[in-house]
A tleap script that builds the chain and sets N, CA, C and O, in Angstrom:
source leaprc.protein.ff14SB
mol = sequence {
  NMET ASP ASN LYS THR LEU PHE ALA VAL LEU
  CYS ILE LEU PHE ASN SER ILE GLY VAL PRO
  CYS PHE MET GLN GLY ASN THR LYS THR GLY
  ILE LEU ARG ILE VAL LEU GLY ILE VAL THR
  CYS SER VAL LEU PHE ALA VAL ASN ALA ILE
  MET GLY ILE ILE LEU GLY ILE LYS VAL LEU
  LYS MET THR ASP GLU GLU PHE GLU ALA SER
  LYS ALA THR LEU SER SER GLY ILE PRO CLYS
}
set mol.1.N position { -34.381 -19.282 -10.628 }
set mol.1.CA position { -33.782 -19.353 -11.963 }
set mol.1.C position { -32.374 -19.982 -11.862 }
set mol.1.O position { -31.554 -19.561 -11.046 }
set mol.2.N position { -32.117 -20.986 -12.697 }
set mol.2.CA position { -30.849 -21.635 -12.636 }
set mol.2.C position { -29.810 -20.902 -13.520 }
set mol.2.O position { -30.148 -20.013 -14.301 }
set mol.3.N position { -28.588 -21.295 -13.369 }
set mol.3.CA position { -27.531 -20.663 -14.073 }
set mol.3.C position { -27.622 -20.728 -15.566 }
set mol.3.O position { -27.213 -19.781 -16.239 }
set mol.4.N position { -28.136 -21.796 -16.119 }
set mol.4.CA position { -28.281 -21.962 -17.525 }
set mol.4.C position { -29.329 -20.965 -18.114 }
set mol.4.O position { -29.109 -20.346 -19.156 }
set mol.5.N position { -30.444 -20.848 -17.413 }
set mol.5.CA position { -31.507 -19.916 -17.844 }
set mol.5.C position { -31.058 -18.503 -17.723 }
set mol.5.O position { -31.342 -17.687 -18.600 }
set mol.6.N position { -30.357 -18.180 -16.652 }
set mol.6.CA position { -29.869 -16.804 -16.505 }
set mol.6.C position { -28.883 -16.454 -17.595 }
set mol.6.O position { -28.943 -15.369 -18.174 }
set mol.7.N position { -27.966 -17.383 -17.878 }
set mol.7.CA position { -26.987 -17.151 -18.923 }
set mol.7.C position { -27.670 -16.976 -20.294 }
set mol.7.O position { -27.235 -16.116 -21.060 }
set mol.8.N position { -28.724 -17.754 -20.643 }
set mol.8.CA position { -29.389 -17.608 -21.847 }
set mol.8.C position { -30.092 -16.285 -21.969 }
set mol.8.O position { -30.059 -15.636 -23.015 }
set mol.9.N position { -30.731 -15.890 -20.886 }
set mol.9.CA position { -31.503 -14.557 -20.914 }
set mol.9.C position { -30.475 -13.413 -21.097 }
set mol.9.O position { -30.671 -12.504 -21.903 }
set mol.10.N position { -29.412 -13.492 -20.346 }
set mol.10.CA position { -28.370 -12.455 -20.551 }
set mol.10.C position { -27.769 -12.420 -21.928 }
set mol.10.O position { -27.450 -11.347 -22.438 }
set mol.11.N position { -27.606 -13.583 -22.548 }
set mol.11.CA position { -27.099 -13.610 -23.955 }
set mol.11.C position { -28.117 -12.933 -24.890 }
set mol.11.O position { -27.736 -12.142 -25.752 }
set mol.12.N position { -29.389 -13.241 -24.719 }
set mol.12.CA position { -30.391 -12.613 -25.575 }
set mol.12.C position { -30.463 -11.139 -25.397 }
set mol.12.O position { -30.562 -10.403 -26.379 }
set mol.13.N position { -30.417 -10.670 -24.151 }
set mol.13.CA position { -30.673 -9.273 -23.876 }
set mol.13.C position { -29.407 -8.376 -23.976 }
set mol.13.O position { -29.462 -7.254 -24.480 }
set mol.14.N position { -28.269 -8.915 -23.477 }
set mol.14.CA position { -27.162 -8.070 -23.326 }
set mol.14.C position { -25.801 -8.602 -23.936 }
set mol.14.O position { -24.714 -8.205 -23.517 }
set mol.15.N position { -25.932 -9.491 -24.917 }
set mol.15.CA position { -24.685 -10.053 -25.602 }
set mol.15.C position { -23.952 -8.918 -26.291 }
set mol.15.O position { -22.726 -8.995 -26.374 }
set mol.16.N position { -24.584 -7.882 -26.786 }
set mol.16.CA position { -23.920 -6.896 -27.578 }
set mol.16.C position { -22.938 -6.069 -26.684 }
set mol.16.O position { -21.978 -5.508 -27.213 }
set mol.17.N position { -23.155 -5.988 -25.385 }
set mol.17.CA position { -22.234 -5.273 -24.546 }
set mol.17.C position { -21.384 -6.189 -23.674 }
set mol.17.O position { -20.733 -5.722 -22.739 }
set mol.18.N position { -21.381 -7.504 -23.972 }
set mol.18.CA position { -20.480 -8.452 -23.383 }
set mol.18.C position { -20.822 -8.931 -21.966 }
set mol.18.O position { -19.946 -9.482 -21.299 }
set mol.19.N position { -22.016 -8.751 -21.493 }
set mol.19.CA position { -22.435 -9.192 -20.154 }
set mol.19.C position { -22.199 -10.689 -19.938 }
set mol.19.O position { -21.675 -11.061 -18.888 }
set mol.20.N position { -22.565 -11.579 -20.897 }
set mol.20.CA position { -22.277 -13.010 -20.675 }
set mol.20.C position { -20.802 -13.306 -20.532 }
set mol.20.O position { -20.427 -14.207 -19.782 }
set mol.21.N position { -19.959 -12.576 -21.229 }
set mol.21.CA position { -18.496 -12.739 -21.053 }
set mol.21.C position { -18.128 -12.454 -19.690 }
set mol.21.O position { -17.400 -13.230 -19.071 }
set mol.22.N position { -18.614 -11.313 -19.138 }
set mol.22.CA position { -18.229 -10.960 -17.764 }
set mol.22.C position { -18.775 -12.010 -16.798 }
set mol.22.O position { -18.096 -12.371 -15.837 }
set mol.23.N position { -19.956 -12.489 -17.030 }
set mol.23.CA position { -20.556 -13.512 -16.171 }
set mol.23.C position { -19.698 -14.782 -16.063 }
set mol.23.O position { -19.645 -15.428 -15.017 }
set mol.24.N position { -19.037 -15.113 -17.165 }
set mol.24.CA position { -18.211 -16.306 -17.180 }
set mol.24.C position { -16.756 -16.012 -16.776 }
set mol.24.O position { -15.909 -16.905 -16.806 }
set mol.25.N position { -16.483 -14.799 -16.411 }
set mol.25.CA position { -15.132 -14.439 -15.961 }
set mol.25.C position { -14.188 -14.092 -17.048 }
set mol.25.O position { -12.986 -13.991 -16.804 }
set mol.26.N position { -14.669 -13.903 -18.240 }
set mol.26.CA position { -13.853 -13.610 -19.442 }
set mol.26.C position { -13.858 -12.062 -19.643 }
set mol.26.O position { -14.456 -11.555 -20.591 }
set mol.27.N position { -13.208 -11.367 -18.769 }
set mol.27.CA position { -13.262 -9.868 -18.722 }
set mol.27.C position { -12.637 -9.285 -19.995 }
set mol.27.O position { -13.202 -8.344 -20.553 }
set mol.28.N position { -11.528 -9.784 -20.469 }
set mol.28.CA position { -10.905 -9.217 -21.642 }
set mol.28.C position { -11.823 -9.261 -22.846 }
set mol.28.O position { -11.895 -8.279 -23.585 }
set mol.29.N position { -12.530 -10.363 -23.075 }
set mol.29.CA position { -13.425 -10.404 -24.226 }
set mol.29.C position { -14.602 -9.507 -24.038 }
set mol.29.O position { -15.076 -8.940 -25.023 }
set mol.30.N position { -15.122 -9.333 -22.825 }
set mol.30.CA position { -16.216 -8.405 -22.554 }
set mol.30.C position { -15.808 -6.969 -22.848 }
set mol.30.O position { -16.563 -6.225 -23.473 }
set mol.31.N position { -14.627 -6.578 -22.405 }
set mol.31.CA position { -14.139 -5.201 -22.631 }
set mol.31.C position { -13.926 -4.978 -24.091 }
set mol.31.O position { -14.267 -3.931 -24.640 }
set mol.32.N position { -13.316 -6.046 -24.758 }
set mol.32.CA position { -13.066 -5.934 -26.221 }
set mol.32.C position { -14.356 -5.747 -27.023 }
set mol.32.O position { -14.373 -5.003 -28.003 }
set mol.33.N position { -15.429 -6.415 -26.614 }
set mol.33.CA position { -16.703 -6.197 -27.304 }
set mol.33.C position { -17.212 -4.792 -27.152 }
set mol.33.O position { -17.751 -4.222 -28.101 }
set mol.34.N position { -17.055 -4.225 -25.986 }
set mol.34.CA position { -17.551 -2.863 -25.759 }
set mol.34.C position { -16.725 -1.894 -26.580 }
set mol.34.O position { -17.289 -1.040 -27.264 }
set mol.35.N position { -15.400 -2.000 -26.532 }
set mol.35.CA position { -14.511 -1.094 -27.216 }
set mol.35.C position { -14.717 -1.199 -28.730 }
set mol.35.O position { -14.834 -0.179 -29.410 }
set mol.36.N position { -14.760 -2.406 -29.253 }
set mol.36.CA position { -14.918 -2.569 -30.734 }
set mol.36.C position { -16.355 -2.120 -31.152 }
set mol.36.O position { -16.510 -1.638 -32.274 }
set mol.37.N position { -17.344 -2.250 -30.353 }
set mol.37.CA position { -18.640 -1.765 -30.689 }
set mol.37.C position { -18.648 -0.242 -30.846 }
set mol.37.O position { -19.247 0.305 -31.772 }
set mol.38.N position { -17.943 0.442 -29.882 }
set mol.38.CA position { -17.846 1.881 -29.930 }
set mol.38.C position { -17.028 2.349 -31.143 }
set mol.38.O position { -17.405 3.291 -31.840 }
set mol.39.N position { -15.889 1.657 -31.375 }
set mol.39.CA position { -15.009 2.087 -32.474 }
set mol.39.C position { -15.661 1.880 -33.830 }
set mol.39.O position { -15.463 2.662 -34.759 }
set mol.40.N position { -16.433 0.822 -33.925 }
set mol.40.CA position { -17.094 0.557 -35.251 }
set mol.40.C position { -18.471 1.219 -35.375 }
set mol.40.O position { -19.270 0.820 -36.222 }
set mol.41.N position { -18.750 2.201 -34.560 }
set mol.41.CA position { -19.995 2.960 -34.665 }
set mol.41.C position { -21.187 2.036 -34.462 }
set mol.41.O position { -22.166 2.166 -35.196 }
set mol.42.N position { -21.160 1.141 -33.542 }
set mol.42.CA position { -22.247 0.244 -33.198 }
set mol.42.C position { -22.542 -0.846 -34.183 }
set mol.42.O position { -23.528 -1.560 -34.003 }
set mol.43.N position { -21.750 -1.021 -35.215 }
set mol.43.CA position { -21.973 -2.108 -36.123 }
set mol.43.C position { -21.801 -3.439 -35.478 }
set mol.43.O position { -22.597 -4.349 -35.709 }
set mol.44.N position { -20.764 -3.582 -34.660 }
set mol.44.CA position { -20.517 -4.828 -33.975 }
set mol.44.C position { -21.536 -5.034 -32.823 }
set mol.44.O position { -21.781 -6.174 -32.426 }
set mol.45.N position { -22.099 -4.005 -32.313 }
set mol.45.CA position { -23.195 -4.134 -31.288 }
set mol.45.C position { -24.333 -4.900 -31.977 }
set mol.45.O position { -24.868 -5.846 -31.399 }
set mol.46.N position { -24.706 -4.512 -33.190 }
set mol.46.CA position { -25.800 -5.170 -33.896 }
set mol.46.C position { -25.503 -6.657 -34.196 }
set mol.46.O position { -26.344 -7.535 -34.006 }
set mol.47.N position { -24.307 -6.884 -34.656 }
set mol.47.CA position { -23.883 -8.229 -34.976 }
set mol.47.C position { -23.883 -9.123 -33.700 }
set mol.47.O position { -24.363 -10.257 -33.707 }
set mol.48.N position { -23.323 -8.554 -32.620 }
set mol.48.CA position { -23.297 -9.316 -31.401 }
set mol.48.C position { -24.715 -9.531 -30.779 }
set mol.48.O position { -24.943 -10.529 -30.095 }
set mol.49.N position { -25.641 -8.605 -31.022 }
set mol.49.CA position { -26.985 -8.751 -30.567 }
set mol.49.C position { -27.654 -9.941 -31.319 }
set mol.49.O position { -28.341 -10.738 -30.681 }
set mol.50.N position { -27.481 -10.069 -32.566 }
set mol.50.CA position { -28.056 -11.196 -33.356 }
set mol.50.C position { -27.394 -12.500 -32.919 }
set mol.50.O position { -28.065 -13.523 -32.777 }
set mol.51.N position { -26.078 -12.463 -32.704 }
set mol.51.CA position { -25.392 -13.714 -32.256 }
set mol.51.C position { -25.875 -14.072 -30.838 }
set mol.51.O position { -25.966 -15.248 -30.484 }
set mol.52.N position { -26.170 -13.078 -30.062 }
set mol.52.CA position { -26.666 -13.402 -28.696 }
set mol.52.C position { -28.027 -14.081 -28.677 }
set mol.52.O position { -28.288 -14.959 -27.854 }
set mol.53.N position { -28.902 -13.655 -29.609 }
set mol.53.CA position { -30.209 -14.285 -29.720 }
set mol.53.C position { -30.029 -15.745 -30.094 }
set mol.53.O position { -30.638 -16.622 -29.483 }
set mol.54.N position { -29.184 -16.017 -31.109 }
set mol.54.CA position { -28.916 -17.376 -31.493 }
set mol.54.C position { -28.359 -18.225 -30.444 }
set mol.54.O position { -28.795 -19.357 -30.233 }
set mol.55.N position { -27.311 -17.645 -29.720 }
set mol.55.CA position { -26.666 -18.369 -28.636 }
set mol.55.C position { -27.664 -18.586 -27.496 }
set mol.55.O position { -27.673 -19.678 -26.927 }
set mol.56.N position { -28.492 -17.629 -27.133 }
set mol.56.CA position { -29.431 -17.777 -26.040 }
set mol.56.C position { -30.454 -18.879 -26.314 }
set mol.56.O position { -30.750 -19.687 -25.434 }
set mol.57.N position { -30.971 -18.909 -27.484 }
set mol.57.CA position { -31.879 -19.991 -27.872 }
set mol.57.C position { -31.228 -21.372 -27.853 }
set mol.57.O position { -31.835 -22.344 -27.404 }
set mol.58.N position { -29.980 -21.455 -28.344 }
set mol.58.CA position { -29.216 -22.664 -28.303 }
set mol.58.C position { -29.022 -23.159 -26.872 }
set mol.58.O position { -29.173 -24.349 -26.596 }
set mol.59.N position { -28.687 -22.245 -25.966 }
set mol.59.CA position { -28.466 -22.621 -24.554 }
set mol.59.C position { -29.731 -23.050 -23.918 }
set mol.59.O position { -29.711 -23.976 -23.107 }
set mol.60.N position { -30.873 -22.419 -24.239 }
set mol.60.CA position { -32.138 -22.807 -23.659 }
set mol.60.C position { -32.551 -24.220 -24.101 }
set mol.60.O position { -33.266 -24.908 -23.372 }
set mol.61.N position { -32.116 -24.648 -25.266 }
set mol.61.CA position { -32.450 -25.947 -25.828 }
set mol.61.C position { -31.575 -27.059 -25.261 }
set mol.61.O position { -31.904 -28.238 -25.394 }
set mol.62.N position { -30.418 -26.675 -24.603 }
set mol.62.CA position { -29.446 -27.660 -24.073 }
set mol.62.C position { -29.952 -28.241 -22.818 }
set mol.62.O position { -30.715 -27.596 -22.099 }
set mol.63.N position { -29.561 -29.433 -22.525 }
set mol.63.CA position { -29.766 -30.056 -21.197 }
set mol.63.C position { -28.695 -29.476 -20.247 }
set mol.63.O position { -27.712 -28.880 -20.688 }
set mol.64.N position { -28.914 -29.665 -18.948 }
set mol.64.CA position { -27.940 -29.159 -17.981 }
set mol.64.C position { -26.559 -29.796 -18.134 }
set mol.64.O position { -25.542 -29.137 -17.921 }
set mol.65.N position { -26.524 -31.080 -18.502 }
set mol.65.CA position { -25.270 -31.742 -18.717 }
set mol.65.C position { -24.547 -31.124 -19.920 }
set mol.65.O position { -23.342 -30.876 -19.868 }
set mol.66.N position { -25.287 -30.880 -20.990 }
set mol.66.CA position { -24.657 -30.318 -22.210 }
set mol.66.C position { -24.148 -28.903 -21.939 }
set mol.66.O position { -23.099 -28.505 -22.444 }
set mol.67.N position { -24.902 -28.152 -21.140 }
set mol.67.CA position { -24.455 -26.793 -20.814 }
set mol.67.C position { -23.188 -26.801 -20.036 }
set mol.67.O position { -22.294 -26.009 -20.335 }
set mol.68.N position { -23.046 -27.690 -19.003 }
set mol.68.CA position { -21.843 -27.758 -18.234 }
set mol.68.C position { -20.658 -28.216 -19.053 }
set mol.68.O position { -19.540 -27.758 -18.814 }
set mol.69.N position { -20.872 -29.147 -20.057 }
set mol.69.CA position { -19.821 -29.624 -20.914 }
set mol.69.C position { -19.307 -28.634 -21.883 }
set mol.69.O position { -18.141 -28.687 -22.275 }
set mol.70.N position { -20.208 -27.658 -22.314 }
set mol.70.CA position { -19.902 -26.701 -23.351 }
set mol.70.C position { -19.526 -25.321 -22.868 }
set mol.70.O position { -19.453 -24.390 -23.670 }
set mol.71.N position { -19.294 -25.168 -21.623 }
set mol.71.CA position { -18.958 -23.820 -21.093 }
set mol.71.C position { -17.702 -23.246 -21.749 }
set mol.71.O position { -17.624 -22.029 -21.919 }
set mol.72.N position { -16.738 -24.046 -22.115 }
set mol.72.CA position { -15.545 -23.506 -22.682 }
set mol.72.C position { -15.826 -22.934 -24.064 }
set mol.72.O position { -15.214 -21.923 -24.410 }
set mol.73.N position { -16.688 -23.494 -24.858 }
set mol.73.CA position { -17.005 -22.965 -26.160 }
set mol.73.C position { -18.018 -21.826 -26.067 }
set mol.73.O position { -18.053 -20.984 -26.965 }
set mol.74.N position { -18.823 -21.764 -25.046 }
set mol.74.CA position { -19.792 -20.690 -24.899 }
set mol.74.C position { -19.125 -19.391 -24.456 }
set mol.74.O position { -19.671 -18.316 -24.700 }
set mol.75.N position { -18.018 -19.456 -23.843 }
set mol.75.CA position { -17.355 -18.252 -23.426 }
set mol.75.C position { -16.971 -17.266 -24.492 }
set mol.75.O position { -16.834 -16.067 -24.246 }
set mol.76.N position { -16.797 -17.801 -25.693 }
set mol.76.CA position { -16.471 -16.929 -26.803 }
set mol.76.C position { -17.680 -16.132 -27.357 }
set mol.76.O position { -17.540 -15.154 -28.091 }
set mol.77.N position { -18.879 -16.621 -26.952 }
set mol.77.CA position { -20.106 -15.939 -27.365 }
set mol.77.C position { -20.469 -16.281 -28.769 }
set mol.77.O position { -21.370 -15.659 -29.333 }
set mol.78.N position { -19.814 -17.236 -29.360 }
set mol.78.CA position { -20.167 -17.650 -30.729 }
set mol.78.C position { -20.681 -19.002 -30.723 }
set mol.78.O position { -19.960 -19.914 -30.321 }
set mol.79.N position { -21.952 -19.236 -31.161 }
set mol.79.CA position { -22.483 -20.601 -31.157 }
set mol.79.C position { -21.750 -21.443 -32.173 }
set mol.79.O position { -21.398 -20.993 -33.263 }
set mol.80.N position { -21.535 -22.670 -31.780 }
set mol.80.CA position { -20.866 -23.631 -32.678 }
set mol.80.C position { -21.784 -24.764 -33.068 }
set mol.80.O position { -21.381 -25.655 -33.816 }
savepdb mol mol.pdb
quit
């Protein structure tokens, strides 16, 4: 499994708890997702899960070159 596929699967399954952020080395964003999810009584967990599905599908449709070029925008976890 290549890095792009692994990232997409992790986005789909675990975006709500910030695993893709930790995978890309963005620890502050990952911790912020966990804390805000707990503080908002899991409302943000649900929102991040839906965003993760969208982002994961978008990453799976990208070519390897597009994935490498868009790593900076993917680290936020928000599809653009």
